[in-house]
N, C-alpha and C positions, 0 to 999 in steps of 0.2 A: 366419502365425499371428502377432502382435506380443512382442517380446519383455519378461520380468520377470526385475531381477534376483536373482543369489543372494545377500545381503549375511553368510554364513557358507559357508564349508570345513566340507563333512559329507560324510562315505563313508556310503551305505545298500546295503545289500545287496539283491536281489535281495526283491521280494514275498513274501509267503507267497502260495502255492495259494490259499487261502484269500479272500482281498483279491482277487484276480483275478478271481477267481467271483462277484463281490457287483454287483447292477447298479447302471449308471451313477445313477441320483436319489438312491443311497443312500450311494455315495461322496460325491458335491456332495454331500449333506446332513452327510455328517461331516468333508469336508475346511472346510465353510463353517463350520463349531462353531471350529474352529482360529483362534489373534492370525498378526497378518500373517505374521511372519517365519516361523514352521513350517508355514505355507500354503506357503512359498519352498524348504522343507525334503523338504515334498513334493513340488514340483514333482520335484522328478529320480526317483524313483523309476521312472518313465517318460514318454513320450508324450502315452499316455491320461491320468495325474494331472495333467500339465502342460495339457493340453485345459480338465482339469475344472476346475480352480484359475483357469486365463483367468478362467471365465466368472464367477470371482464377483469382485461388485464389491470396491472397496479406495480411504478415503479417508485422507491420508496429509496434514495439518494443514499440515506445515513440513520443507522441502527444503533442506540448505547442504552442497556439490560445493567442493570446490575441493581444488590440492594440497598436500601435509601432505611433513615429512621424513620419511627421504632426500627429493634431491632425486624418485627416480624413484620414490615412494608418491604413493597421493589416499585422499583423507579424504568420504567422504559420514554425514553426518548427518540424520535421519528420528523425526521424531514424528508418533507416532499420535492422533486426539483423544482416544481414552480416558485419552492416562497425559499429563495436560500439561505437569506433574512430569518428566516422564521422557522425556528424547532417549537415541538407538541411533547410535552410531557408529561407521561401521566404516574400517581401516585396509585397502586394500586398494592395487594398482599403478595407477600413473595409469589402463588403459587399462579397468580392472574396474571402478574407478572409474567412470570418463564412461561407460561403458557398460549399467551400472545407473540411471545417473541418468537417461539418455536414454530407457530402459524406462519408467523413473517417469514418466515426464515426456512419453510418447506411449502410452504401453497404454489400449486404451479404454473397457477397465472400471476404470482407473485413475485421481478425484481430486484432485489434487495443489493447498490453499490456497497456498502461496508455497517460493517457489524462493529459493536468498541464490547467488549469486559472489559465494569471497573466500577471502583468503589470509593467509601471514603475512609474505610482501614479494611485493614486483612483479617479480625474477627470476623469482620460482616461477611467480609467473598468468599472463602474458604467454605463455609457450608451456605450459600448461598448458590455456590458454583457444584456443589456435590449434590445438591438438592435436583441443578438443574437437567443434571448428564444421568440420572438418577430418571428422572422424567422422558430423557433421548429415550437412556434405557428398556425402559417399559414398554417403548414402542416399535420394538422387532429391533434385532439386525440389519435391515437393512434400509433405515430410517436415515435420513440426513438431510445438515443444513447447507444448503445452496449462499454464496456471498458470495461477491468478485475481492471483496480486501474483510482479512480481518486483522482490527487490530487489538492486544492485548498490551496492555499499559496499567497495570496494578496487581500487587504481589510478589513479591521480591521472594520470598518463598514457594511460589507455584509455579513449576515445573511440570511438575505432577499431573498439575488442574492443568496445566493447558495441551501436556502430548496427549492427556484422555478429551479433552471437547476439542482441537486438530483433528483426530481419527474421523469427530463424530463431521466432518464436510465432506461433500462431493465432489470426487478427485475430478478434476480438470474444469470445473465453475470456479473454483477458486484459482485466484489470480495473484493474489498479492497475500507476503503476510509481514506485520509490523511487530516486533516484541519491540516494548518502550524497560522492563525491565532486563535486569540481574540474575541469572537462573544458577543459583551455589551447590548446582548438583549438577556434575561432568554427565552423569548417565546417562542424568534422563535428556542433557543437551545431545546427548551421539544418539535416545534414541529420538527423539524428536526428526533431527536432520535423513533419517532411515524411513518413513513416513513416506507415502504416495503423495498425502500430499503435500507436504515441504517438496520431493520433487518435482511433482509436479508445476509449481510457482514461477511463475517466470518475473517476478518482482520482489526481494525479499530485501527486509530493512532490519537492523540486530541493531539498536539502540543504548545501549549500554556495557562496557567493555565485557569483553567475553572469549574462553578458547572455544574457537570453533571450527576445526575442520575449515577451509577452503575448497576443495576438493570437493564437499556437500554443496556447493555453492556457484559450480562452475557450469551449472543446465539453465540458469537462471539469466535475461535480457539486462535487468538490472540490480543491481547490489549497492547495500551501503552497510557499513560493518565496522565498529565499537572494535577494536583488539585491546589485546591485555601488548601481544607487541609484533605489528610486522616486520615478516623475515623476508628477507631475499627471495626468499622460498614461495612467496605469500607472493611475492608481486612477482617473481617473472612466471610464475602460470597465469596470473589472472591476466596480465599483456601478454602472454603468446595466446590464451584464449578468444580472451574478449578482440583481438585482431583480425583475425576469425572469422565472428561474427556477422551476418550483414551489416553494409553502412545504413545509417540513415541518419535524420535530421530532429529535432522537434523533440517533447511529454519523453517518450516512448523508445527511445534511442539509447539500443544497448549503452553501458555505462556499469562502470566500475569504484565505487571510491571504499578507502580502506581507512579506518582510523586511531593511527596507537595512543596509547596511551606514555607507550617509550618511546625514546627520542628515535625515525626510520633510519640508518643509516647509511645515509644521501649519500655519499661517492661511491661505496660499499654497493650499491645496487645503482649509481649508473654507469660505474666499471662494467658489473654482469652483459651491464643490454647492453655496450659497445662505446657509449659516450663520455667518454671520463675526461672532456675538453667542453663540457656541454658549459653553455651561458645563463648568467643570471636572470633572472625575471622575473620585475619591480625591484622595485629603489628601498635599498636593505631589511629585502626578502633572500633567504637563501632556499629558492624554489625555483627549482627547473624546469627544460618541457624535454621531453623527446619525443621528436615525430616522424610516424612510418605511413608510408604515400599509399593507401593500401585499394585505389583504380583511379581514373581519370579525374576520377570529381572530389574525393574525398582521402582526406587522411584520418589521422587514429592517435592524437594528444594523450602521451600519457606526462601524468603531472608529481615530480617530486619533493616532496618539501621532510620539513624537519617530523610531523606528527602525520603525515596526511599522503597516502596513492591517491591518484585521477587520472580515471583514464576514461576516453569517450569521441565521439566520431565527430572532425566538423570538413564543409565544402573548403574549396580551396574557392578562390579569387575573391570575387566581391564578397562571401558570405564567413568570410574567416571569418572577419572580424565581429561579424554579429556574436556567428553559433559561441566562440568565446567566452562571446558577455552574457549567454544562455549557458553556456555552462559554470561561467566563475562570476554569478553575478559581484564577486566581492571587488572582482578585477580593476583595481589602481590603475590598469594605466592602459594607451590603446595600443594594439598589435600595429605599429606602422613599419616593420619589414619583415620580408621572406623571402626564403635563401632557397631556389629553389636549383640544385644541384650546381651547389656553387655558387648562381650567379645572382646577384638579389634584385629587388623587383617592387616596386614601392606600390602595398594595397593602401593607403592613404596619402593623398593627391599633396606633392609636398607645400600646397601654400594652404595647406588644411595642419597640418601639420608644427609642435609649437617647441622649446627649451623646453619646455615642460614633463614632455615625449619619453619613455620608457621603450628603448629596443626592442625586440617582439621578435628572437630568434630561433625561428620553426627549422631543423635539423631534415631534407626530405633524400 
């Protein structure tokens, strides 16, 4: 039986005889009406109560785990889906926090959406994660953590630690990986992108400038990568790969975003894509759109700017404006002119247009 965390210290006397003699189905129904924290308290009544509580599914929208001051302490924060504005933070010994976190992410009846590993100081983070990974190893080679999203937001020198932790997640369950710190060890980065967990993820974000092989990302539906330099080959690889993916719209639609520290060679990129005469988008903004019509109802747009290349799908016709707005929230203009095979078509009625609007040209 998998272990389930007890997030509060609670002393409970022996159950009253009336509870002991109640039928199992009644106990399960009663315990099922309790909130998550109360169910964990009930588990301490006895073995039967634990078994009943463990049969009730639970969904946790967010878990944050890491060390806290003083050095020997740990912190576990979790949020339930019905309390978007309320999170519960528990301070225990590091060992208890680690046991609780592993129980959250391995119990067969628990579903975890997001797990985040973080800390306030590297000197605390490294020994904490070493201890956590050792506890996982002690549970055998088949023990795996289950979560939909993994956030790694601390420890610039923690590449090897991230690699070790990533390998502990169940392949096929982990769909999103977000790395918020740079890894200064190129060898470790190469090892990370070759793990089954990385190859199985559908959504990957690398938020700090790094050197990464774009070919190791094209299996994803959605990527956001900060690179030291976005090359022409990187752009061509992403464009050719993503425009062949299944068109859709919404928050899970295929999309790539490449940010570059070094200035993107915009004109050269346009030349290689065959759009040397592309129009500028936005007043005083050297950004261009290259568009591919991929179906009767969808186009794939590639926005090319000095430090960003961004590809996404848009529905044609009346939905174009809304889809562009959704993909580029900071867009300062309204798209008001669509070019279809050389023939113009207004997508905003003339009476709604004003002199401040900037033409938005799409090449199909």
